[in-house]
N, C-alpha and C positions, 0 to 999 in steps of 0.2 A: 564815514565821518571824515571831514576835512580837518586840516591842521588847526584851523581857527575855532573849531567847535569844542569848547571846554566842557568836560563832564559836569553835570549838574546834580546837586542833592536837593530833593524835595522833602520838606519836613511838614507834616500836618496830619489831619484827621481823614482817613480813608472812609468812604461810604460804599455801599452796594446799591446800585440803582436798577430798577426794573421799569420797562415801558410795556404797556398793553395798548397796542396801536390798532385802530379799526376805523370804521366809518359810522357816523351818526347822521341819519337821514330822517328820523322821526322821533316823536316823543312817546314815552310809555303810556299805555291807556289808563293805568291806575295811579299815575303821578306825573307832574310836569317835569320829567327828567329825560334826557336824551337816551336813546337805546343805541348802544355801541355793538356792532356786529362785524364779523369777519376779522376778529382780533388775532394779532400775532404778538407773542410775548418774547421779549429780548432782555438780556441783562448786560450791564456794563459797569466798569469801575466809575465811582463817583467821588466827589470831594477832592482831596489831595491825590487820590489814585488817578482820577481823570486828569488832573494837571500834570502828573508825572507821565502818563501815557501820551499826552499831547506834546510835551517837551521831547519825549523819545521819538515821536513821529517826525520831528525836525532833523533827525539823524544823529543826535548826540547821545552818549551814554548817560543814563539817568539811574540814580539810586533813590528809592522811596523809603523814608524812615517814618513809620506809622505804627499805630497800636492795633493789634489783631489778637483775637482770642481763640477759644476752642469751639466756638459755636459754628453752626452750619453756614451762616452768612460769611464768616471769616474764611472758611474753607473754600467757598465758592469764589470769593474775591482772590484768594491765592491762585486758584486755577486761571482766572481771567488775566492775572498779572504775569503769569509764567511766560517767559521768552519775550516779554515786553520791557520790563525794567528790573533792575536789581532790587531786592527787598531786604530791609533791615527792620526787624520787629521789636517793639517794646510791648510789655504786657498790657492787656486790656481787661478792665473790670466790667463785667456785664457782657451784653451781646452787641455785636457790631450794628451800627445804625444803618438802616436801609430805607429807600424810598421807592414807592411804586406809583407811577403816573398812569392814569387812564387817558389816552389820547384819541382825539378824532382828527385824523390828518396830523397837522402840526400844532393843533390847539389842545392844551391840557384841559381836561374837564374835572379831574379830581386827583388828589394826591394822598396816599396812605403812608404814614411813617411808622416804622417799627425800630425797636432797639435804642437804648440810651447808654451804651457803653462809653467809658472814659478811660483815657490813658492812666496807668497806675504809677509808673516810675520810669526813669531813664535807665538805660543799660550802658555798660562801658563801651560796647561796640557802637551804639548809636552816637554817643558822645565823640568817639574817635572819628567816625565818619563825618560828622559836622565839622570837627576841628581841621580835617584834612581836605575839606571841600574846595573846589575851585570857584564854585558859584552856588548860592543857596536860594531856594524859593520856599518861603513859609506859606503854606496854604492852610490857614487856620479856619476850622469850622466849629470852634467853640467846644471841642471835646477833649482837650487837655494835652495833646501831643506836644504842641509848641510850649505849653507851660512846663512840662517835666524836662524839656531841653532848653529852657530859657537861658540858663547860665552859659551853656555851650554856644548858643546863638549870639549871645552878647559879646563873646570873646573870639569868634571866628574872624580870621583875616579876610575871608572871601566877601565879595559884594553880596548883600542880602536884599532880596525883594520880598516884601511882606504883604500878603493879601489878607487883610484882617476880617474879622467877623464880630458883629455886635455882641455875641455871646462870649467872645474871648477877650483877652487882655490886649492893650495897645502894643505896638511893635516895640522891640528893644531899642534903646537910643542908638543913633548912628546908622540906621539902615540906609542903603543907597536909594531905595524907592519903596514907597508904600502905595498900594493900589486899591483903595476902597471904592465901592460904588457911591453914587451921589447920596443914596439913602443912608449907607453906612457912614460916610463922612459926616453927614448932618447929625446923625445920632451921636457919634463920638464928639463932635464939636459942641453939641448941647450939653454933654456931660461936663465939658470944661467950664462953661459960663452959665449954665442953667438959664439961658436967655429965652426959653419958651419956644413954641412951635413956629416955624416959618411957613407962610402961605404956600410957597413953592419951593420945597426942599431940593428939587431937582433943577431949579433955575440956574443959569450961568452965574449970576451975581452971588447967589447963595453958595454955589460950589466953589467959587473963587475965594469967598470969605472963609468957608470951612477949611479949604486946603491950606490957606495961609495960617490959620490957627493951628492946624494939626502939624504943619512943618515945625512950628515953634514948640508946641507942647511935646511932640514926640522926638524932637531933635533929629528929625529925618533930613537927609540931604535933599530929598524931593518927595512930593506927593502927587500922584496922578489919579484924579477922580474920574472914574469911568462913567460915561453918560449915555450908554446904549447906542442907539442909531446916530447920535450926534458926535460920537468919538470920545475924546478924553481931554481933560483940562490939567495941564502940568504946571505945578507951582514949586518954586524954590523958596517961597516966602515973600515974594514981591509980586510984580506984575505977572499974571499967569499966561501960559501959551495954550491956545485952543488947537487941538489936533483933530480935524474933522475926519469922518469916515470917507473913503474914496468913492463910495457909491452906496445907495440905499440897498439893504439886504433884507428881504423878507424871509422869515423862517423861524425855527425854534431857537431862542437865544440861550437855552439852558447850557451852562458851561462856558459861555462867551467870556466871562470874567476870568475863568481859569486859563482859557486860551490866551487872553491878553497878558496875564501875569507870567505864564510859562514862556511866551515869546520874549517878553521884556527881560526876564531873569536870564535866559540863555544868552541873549545879546549883550547884556551888561557883563556877564561872566567872560564873554569873548573880548571885552574891552571897548565895546561900542559906547559912544557918549550917550547920556541920558535922553536928550531930545530925539536923537535918531532911533534909539531903542523904543521909545514910546510911539513914535510915528510908525515904525515897522510892526509894533504890537497891535496898534489900531487896525492896520491893514490885515494882519493875521486873524484878528477876531472877526472882522467883516467877512473874510473868505470862509471862516469856520461856520458862521451862521448861514451864509449863502449856499454852502455845500452840504447842508443837512445837519450841522451841529453835532451833538453827542452821538447820533446814530452811527457815525463813522467808526466808533470804537465799540459798538454794541455787538453782542453775539447772540444769535437766535437760540432760545432754549430748546427748540426741537432740533434733532440732528438734521444736518443738511444732506439731503439725498438727491440724486438726479432722477426725481420721480417723473413718470410719464404724465402728460397732461391729463387733467380730469375731463369729465364729459363735456364741460363747456370750455375747455382749453385754458382754464384759469391757472397760470403759473406765475402770478404776480409776486408772491412772496419770494420765490427764487430770484426773480428779476431785481427786486429791491435789495436783496442780500448781495447779489452780484455787483450792483452799482455801488453799494456801500463798501465792499471789499476793495474795488478798484480805486474809489475815492480815497479811502484810508491809506492806500499805498502811494498816493500822490499821482495817480493816473487820471486820464481824461475819459469821462463817460459820455458816450454819444447815444442818442436815441433817435429813432425814426418811426413813423407810424403810417397806417393805412389799413385797408380791408384785406388786401392780398388774396382776393377770392380765387383767381386762377393765376398762380405764380408764373410769370413770363420773364423774358430776357430783360425787359425794362426794369422790372423789380430787382432782379439780381444785380444788374449794373449799379442801380442806386444803392443797394445795401452794401455792395463791395466798396463803393466809393465812401460811403458813410463810415464803414469800419476802418478804413485807412486814415480817417480824420482823428482817431483817438485810440484808446487802449481797450475799449470794450464797446459792443453795440447791443443795445436793448431795443427790440422791435415791439412797438405798441400796436396791438391788433384790435380792430372793432369786433365786438361780440356779434353773434347772429342777429340779435334784436337790433343792435345799433346799425348793422349793415342793412337790415330790412327797412328801417326808418329812412335811411339815406338813399337807398337804391330802388326800393319798391318790393312788392310781395314776391317777385321771382328770384330775389337774391337773399342770402348768398347761394351760389352754386355749390360751394364746398363748406361743410360745417366747421365751426371754430376749432374743434379738437383736431381735425385733419389739417387745417391751415397751420395751426401751431406746430404740429408734428413735422410738416414739410419745412417750415421756417427754421426749426431747431436743427434740422439736418444739414443746413447750410453752414459751411466752414466759417463764414464771415459773421454769423449770428451767435452771440454769447448767451442771450436769454430772451424770452418772449413774455410780454405781459398783455393780458386781455382787459379791455375796458368796455363798459356797457353804455356809457354816455355817448352823446352825439359828437363831442370833441374831447380830446385827451387831457384836459387840464388837470383833473384829479390825479390821474396816474403820473403825470409829469411832476406834480407837487410831491409825490412820494419818491420818485426817482431822482429829481433835481439834476438832470444831465447838464454837463458843461456845454454841449452842442445839441441842438435839435435840428436834424437834417430833413430837408424837404426837396422834392423834385423841382427842377428848374421851371416846370410848367406853372408853379405858384408865384413866379417872379412878379406878376402884376396883381396878385390877389392879396387881400388883407387876411393875415393869419390871426385868428382870435387868441391863439396861445402865445403869440410873440411877447406881449407885455408881461405875461407870467414868467416866461423863461428869462427875460431880461431882468426881472425883479431880483433874482439871486445871482446876477452877474453872468448868466448863460448867454449863448450866442445862437441865433437862428442862422443856419447855413443852407444856402441853395446849392444843389448839385445838378450836373447835367442829366438830362432825361432823354432816353432813346426815343426818337420820333416813331410814330406809327405802331407803337405797342400799347395795347390797352386790353383789359379784361372784357369790356363791352364788345370790342371788335372781334376778339377771339370767340366769344359766345355767339355773336351774330354769324360769323363764318361757319361755325360748327352747326348751327341750326339750318343754314342754307345748303350744307353739303348733301349730295344725293345719298339716299339710303342704300346699303349694300344689297345686291341681288344674288340669290342663289347661295348655296353652301351654308355652313353653320357659322354663327357669330357667338362670340363669348367675351 
C-alpha cells in the first residue's frame, strides 16, 4: 500500500457465484438445447463481496460489511474471502443468495439462482466501522444490508460511492457519486415521474436526462451512468460528460459495474477529483473485461494438483488456472503455440524469449489430430502426451494447454493472454488469431527465430542417416 491509498469500507449484499464452464459444439438429440461438455466448476465471491475483492486487488486495505448466516453458502464465502478482505458480519435471515452460471466459453447459456436471505439488523461493530471509514462503497444488491445501515451511511463523514440496485432503496442524500447502469438509472427515473417507457433506455439522450433527474432527486453530488462498452456518462445536474472506453473489450462483462464502482470509490477516498476518478474507473472496468472478468477471482472447486498429462496431453484446466492466478496478481500472461513435434534449439530459444516477456508462459500445443490435419498422415512423430511432458519439463514453461482445432482461437479465448508470442518467421504472414488477441487489449509479439532449425529438417536427416551395422542396438 502506498501512502495515498486510503482504506475502504464496502457495505452491501454479498453473494456466492459459481461458474460451470465448458464447450458447446452440438445440440441435444432430444431437445433443441446446447450440450455443454468438458465442464470445469469454480466458485467466487459475488455482489458486494466481489466489489470488495476487486478493491483489495488495487492494493488497499478493504473491510467488507455484509450479511452472512449459518448456511453452507455463507461458510463457503467466508473461506473465499479469508486473507483477501477484512470481514464484519451482520446477521442474515434465511440462506445466502447464490448464482450458478452455465457457460460455453465466455457466453452464459443459463443461470440458476438459489437463496433469498436478507440482512436482519445492524450491529454496533458494523455501525462503528462505517462511522470511522476513510471511504465507503455501497454495493447494494437489494438484500437489505444497506437498509439496516442506512442511518450510519447517511451520517458518515467519508466520501460515499453508491452502486444502487432496482430492488433496493435510492442512495442516502449527499453521496459523492452514484453509479447506476443505464437500465437502473432509467428504472429509477421512471419511478420519479412515471413518464412511461422510453424506446431506447440505454441511449445517450435518455441516460443524460435520467442522470440529471437522479442528481436532483437523490441530492447526489454526481451520478455516473455506466454504458457498458461505450463508457460512462457523468452528470453533476447540468451538461453531462461522456467518458468513453479506451478500447473495445470483448469478453464476459459480469462484475464490470462492481469494478467501476470499486475503482471510483477508492480514488475518491484518496482525494481524486470526480472527473478523474470516473475516467480511471472506466479504464479499470475495460481492463477487467479484457482480462477475463470475474474469473480472475474464481477458485476451482477441484483441488489443484500438479497432475501428469492425460493420455491426450490435455492439461488445459491447469493452464487456465495458472493464467488466472497470474492475472489476478497483476502479472503479465504470455502464450505461445505450435506443434513442437521434435523439440529443438529453435523451439527452446523461442520459448525462453517468450517467458522473459512476462510473468508466466503458457504453451498451446496442437493435438495429434490437429497436427495430422496440418502436416499429413506421417505426423506427429511424437504423441501429444509425450510432447506435453517434455514441454512441462522446461524451466521457462509454466503450463501447457492442448487444442484440437486447426488454430488456437478457442483456447486463447479461455487464457486471454496479454501477449501472444510467435516466431519471427511469421513476420510476413497473416495470423488468424491476431484480431482475437487484440480484441481484449492483448498484443501479438514476434520473437527472433533461429535459422536452420525445423522439425521437418530433423526428421529428413534422421531418415537419410545410414543404418548401424553389426553389434546390438537398443
